[in-house]
N, C-alpha and C positions, 0 to 999 in steps of 0.2 A: 493458913493453918498447917502446922507440921505434925504428922502422925507417924507412928512407928511403922516400918515396913513389915510385910508378911514374913513369917518364918521361911527359911530356905527349904527348897523342895527335898523331900526324902524319896528314895526309890520305892515304887509300889510293887506289890507282889504280882507276878505273872505278866508284867509289862516290860521287863528287862531294864536296860539303862535309860537314862533321861532322854536320849535321842529317840528311843522306841516309844516313850510316852508322848513325845512331841508329835511324832507321825500319827499316833493313835488319836491325839487331840485334833489334828488336822482332819482326819477321816471323820470324826464326830461332827466337826463343823460343816463338812460337805454333805453330811447326811442327817440334817436336823429333823427332829419330829415337827409336826405342825405346831404344837404348843411352844416348842423352843423357838421356832421361827417367828411366831407371833409376839412372844414376849421380847425377843431380841429387837423387833421393830420399834419397841418403846424404850428400851434401855440403851441402845446404841447412840453414839455421838453426843453423850452427856445430856440427854434429854431430861433427865431427872435432876440435873445439877451436879452429878457425879459420874465419873468414868467407870463403866463396867467392861469387863472382859468376858468372853465366852469360852467354854471348854478350857478352863484355866487350871494349870497344874499346881497343886498345893498339898503338902503333907502326905505325899504318896498317892493322892487321888486326883481325879480330873473333875473339877466342879463345873456344873452347868454354866453358872454365871458368878462372877466375883467382882465386887467393888473393893479394890485394893486399899484405897485411902480410908475407907470406913470399915475395913475388915469384915465385910458382909458377904456371905455365900447365899445364893438363891438356887435351890434344887427343885427340879420338876420330876414328879413320880407318875408313872403309868400303872396300869393294872398289874404288870409283872412285879411291881414293888411290894405288893401285898405279901407275896411269899418271901420277900427279902427284908422283912421288918427288922429282924435281929441284926443283919448286916448294916442296914441303914442307921440303926441306933448306934452301933459301934462307930460308924463313920462320923455321925454327928458328934458323939462324945469326944472323939479324937480331935475333930476340928475345933470344938469349943474349948478343949483343954489347951489348944494352941492359941487361944485368945481371939477366936473367930466367932462371929454370929452366924447362925444358920436358919434360913427360912425355907420351908418346904410347902409346895403346892401340888395338888393333883393336876394332871394335864387338862382335865375337863374344866377345872376352875379357871385356868388360863384362857381356854377357848370360849367359855360361856359366861364367865364372870370377871372379865378382864379388868374392869374398873375397880372391883374390890381387891384384886391382886395388886394392882398398882398402888392403891391407897395403903395397903399393908406394907409395901416396900418403902413408900415415902415416909410412913410413920417410923419404920425401923431406922431409916437414914437420919431421922431427927432425934433419935435416942442417944444418950451418952454411950460412948464406946465401952466395951467390957474391959476389965483390967487385963493387962498382958502378963504372961507368966514371968517375964523379966522386965517390969515396968521401968520406963525412963520418964523424966519430967516432960509434960506436954503443955502446950499452950492452952490457955482457957478457951472454952468454946462459947460463942455467942449464939444468937438466934438467926443470924443472917443466912446460914446455909440451909436451915430447915425452910425458911421462908422462900428461898430460891427454889428448893425442890418442890414445894407446893405450887409455886407459880408456874414452874415448868410442867407439873402434872396438868394444870389447867390447860396449858398450851397443847400438850400431847393429846389429852382426851378430846380436844376440839376436833381431832382428825378421826376419831373412832366412835362408833355408835354406842348409845346408852342402852342397857338391857331393858326389855319391855316391862318386866315387873317393877324395876326401879323407877323408870320414868313415870309409870302410872301412880306409884306411891308418892313420888315427888309432886305430881300435879294435885293429888288429893291433899297433901300437906299444905301446899300453897293455897288451895281453895279454903281450907280451914283457917289458915292465917288471915286471909283477906276478910273472911266473914267475921272473925274475932276482932280484927282491926276496926271494922266499921261498927260492930256492935258496941264496942267500948266508946265510940264517938256518937252513938245514937243516930247513925245514918241508916235509913230503911232500905232493905233489899226489896226490889220490885221486879216484875216480869212484864215485858211488853211484846207486841206481835213481831214475828219474824217476817211475815208477808204483809205487804202494804200496797195500796193503790197508787202510790207515788214512789219515785226512786231518788237517787242521789244525782244532782245536776253537775257536780264537780267534773270538769272535762278530763281530769287525770285519773278518774276512778270509773270502772265499768261495772254495772250491776247485772246480776242474773235476773231473768224474768221467766214467768210461767203463765199458763192460761188456765183459768178456772172453768171447769166443764159443767158446773151445776146450774141451778135456776138463774135466769137473767136478772131477777129481782134481788138477788143476793148481794149485788154490788158490781164494781168494775171487774170485767173478766180478766184483764191482764193484771198480774200482781208481780211485785218486785221483792226479791229477797234483800233484806236490809244489809247495808254495808256498815252500819253502826246503829245502836239503839237511840241515837241522839234526838231525833224528831219526836218520837212518842214520849221520851223522858221529859222533854221540854213542855209537852202538853200536860203531863202530870204536874210539873212545877207550876204551870199557869193555873192549874186546878187547886193549888194550895197544898200539895202533898208534902212539901218541905224537903230537907236534905234526903237524897236517895241515891241508890246505885243499882246497877244491873251487871251481872256476870253471865255472859251467854255467847252463843255462836253467831257469827256474822259471815258474810260471803262477798267475795270480790272476784269478778270474772277476769280471766287472763293472767292472774297472778299465781304462777306456779313455778317452782324452782328450788334451789338448794335452801333458800331462806324464806320462801313464800309458799303458802298453801291456799287454794281458793276458799276453803272453809277453815275458820280459825276462831279462837275465843277472844273476846274483848271484855275488859272491865271498864265501865264508864260511870263516873259519879259527879254529883253536883252539890255545891255548898251555897246556900242562900245567904245573901249579904256579904259574900266574900268577893275580892278581886283576884286576878290571876296571881299576884305575888303571894297572897296568903295560901292559895292552893298549891303553889310551887313547893312550899315548905311541907305540906302534908304529903304530896307526891314523893318527895325525897324520903320522908319518914317511912312510907310504905315500902319503898324499894330497899331501904336500909333494914327494915324488919325482915324482909325476904332473905336478904344476904345473911343476916344474923342467924336465921334458921339453919343456914348451911355452915355456920361458924366463920363467916367472912365479913370483912368490912371494906369500905371504899372511901377514898378521898372525894370530897364534894367541891366542884368548881362551878360558880354561878357567874355568867357573863352575858352582857347584852349582845344581840345579833351584830350590831354595828361594831362594837369593840372587838369581837371575835375576828371579824374580817380584817380590821386594822392591825391587830396583833399578829395574826398568822399569815396574812397575805399582803399586808401593806396597801389594802384597797378600802375605800369608803363605799360600802354597798349602796348607800343612798345617792351618791353623786357620781360614781365612776362611769365612764362611757362604756358602751357595748364592747368596743375594741379592747378596753382595759380589762373587762370581765372575761373576754374570750382568751386573752393572752396566756394565762396560767394553764389553760386546757388545750393548748396547741398540740401537745404530744398525743392527744387522743383522737385527732382527726375526726371531730364530731361534725355531722351534717348540720349546718347552721340554718337551713331552710325551715321556716315556720317557728323558729325559736325566738321567744321574746326575752325581755330583761329578767323576768322572774325565773324563766327556764334556765338561764345562764347562772343565776344566783344559786338555784337548786343544784345544778351540776357542780358548782364549786364546793358546795357542802358535801355532796355525795362522793366526789372524786378526789378532793384535796384536803378537806377539813376532817370529815367524819372518820375516815380510815386511820387517822393519826391519833384519835382519842385513846388514851391508855385503857387497857381492859379493867384495871382495878380502880377506875374513876367514874363517878357520876358527874356528868356534864349537863348543866341546865342553861339553855339559851333562851333569852326573853326579849320582848319588844322588837317585833319584826317590821319590815317595810309595810306601809299601809296597803300596798297592792297585794299583799299576801294575807289579808285579814280573814278570809274564809267566813266563819260565823262569829268572829271576835269584834269587839268594839274598837274604834279608832280614836286614839288620844290626840287632840289638837296640839299643834306645835310645829316647829321647823327643824327637821321634817316631821310630819305626822307619823305616829307609830301605831301598829296593830298590837293590842294588849293580849298577847298570846305567848306561849312558851313551848319548848320541846325539851324532853329529858332523854339523855343518852346514858346507857351503862356500857362502858367501853365504846366500841364503834357502833353499837346497836341503838337505833331510835326506839325507845320504849313507849313514850307517852307524848301526847299533844293536847295542850290545854288552852282555854280561852277565858277572858273576862267576857261573858256572853252578851251578844247583841240581843236586845229585846225591843227593837224597832221594826215593826212588820213591814212598813213601806220600804225601808232601807234593805231589809232582807229580801223582799220581792225583787228589788232592783239587782241585787247580787245573783239571785237565781236566774233572772233574765239575762244578765251578763254572761253567766256560765253557759246558757243555752246558745247565746250568740256565738261564743267561742266554739262550742260543739259543732254548730253549723259550718263555721269557717274551716273546721278540721274534717268535715265530711262525716261527722258522727251524728247519731240520732239524738234528737232533743228528748229530754226526760220530763215527764209531768211533774210540776211543782207540788209540794206538799201543802195543799190548801188548808187542811185542818190545822196544821201548825201555824200558818200565816194568820188564820182567823183568831188565834188566841195569843199570839206572840207578844202583843202589847201588854197583856195581863201578866206575863211572866215576871216574877220579881227579879231584882238585881241579883246576879249570882255568877259563880265561876264553875266551869266544868272541865273535865279531862277524860280522855280515853287512853287506855293502856293495853298494849298487845300482850296477852298472857303467854303465848308461845315464845315470843321474844324474851320475856323474862325467864321462862323455863329454860330456854337455851343457855342463857347466861348462868343460871344456877347449876345446870347440868354440865356446863363446860363443853358445849358442842356448837359447831357452826351450821349444823344440818337440822332444819326444822322437822324432818322425818324422825329424828331421834327423840322428839318429845310428843309425837302423835301415835296413838294406838295403830291407826291405819292411815298413812298419808294418801294424797289424792290418787297417786298411780295405782294403789292397791285397794282403795276404798270401794 
């Protein structure tokens, strides 16, 4: 795209010749205000899809920031500018008369509402250019540049925190959307216990536990904080409650970091008479609705687990040897002791496949190795497949769904296998959920899925830090 250059510099009053202005501009760069430094950290290096210059000489003035190609000036005002309103207006009028656009922000807005300032700049970059005083023919403009700027904004905001009021409002909007989504589909919202007499036997998940200090007849003293509402929801399904969902807090010990918090929100729902493929479509629809709430869309790619490995790594995950699975991970120097086949497959996903998923794409992977069945049914065949799926938005795993197993004897064997593996790893065995096993045979055929709410909020807010979507993260809770 070819655009007109900026008008030539005219000498400014009180600054002497052009060389004097150049030195003054350099001095301003060396002595940036906090607001100027913060905004420049977002504008520099074409991060919004356009080149910006700082302390740029134009029309006898030194502009705080200037995008030459788009003829856009960005000015920051401190409290001293209140007394300079007349001068600022003259300056703006002169710049606009020269065919420039001018955006003004208070320093406090840049420091405290950075995301709003960036959005305003990106919107302005996407607007048609103003007529130049001496217009020449210009090439027509398409939408590509604006899309590039918006995509770049997503990438930049990933590095900076979301304001507390905004993230709380975003969560409230998402909760309202979720409840409306299921109300339209006649799916009942329910609430189940957070404390249970049994825990999660999965050897890759650690539960919190606590001790009840009340009367001994009240029940088991040791109680486990749920890692998901799955088991009580299945007991409700066995009781005939029908399609249902729960939106609430869950807890996982040891999971704390940039993208994990030991306490977080989970959405889990079940559809009676459905298999995992039907539920895949509804899960995609919910994520698309959340994106639409933010004015965004995403490409959808649906691929089997096996085909994903064949296409991206040239490996058949069902038949490749351990040495073949290890080879693509050689650069990471992973300690191979105590790692089984499924561990290496998981590492290939987390280290080689998942990071390459485009941020503007929903990726849905279905039909996993039978050894990764968890609580899903296994479909007979060669090889047998676990009827489950995982949904990713960009590189983030958002949801994990199953065509649910309702065979109590088989489920008991899987719980026992989990505890055997826990013993082998030196981990404590976890009491199995006997109330679930006692009714599981009565649970109707259904499909269920759990979705991490904070992960979805992170994608909507454009941040890689889970702390940005929590009122008080674990370190300050």
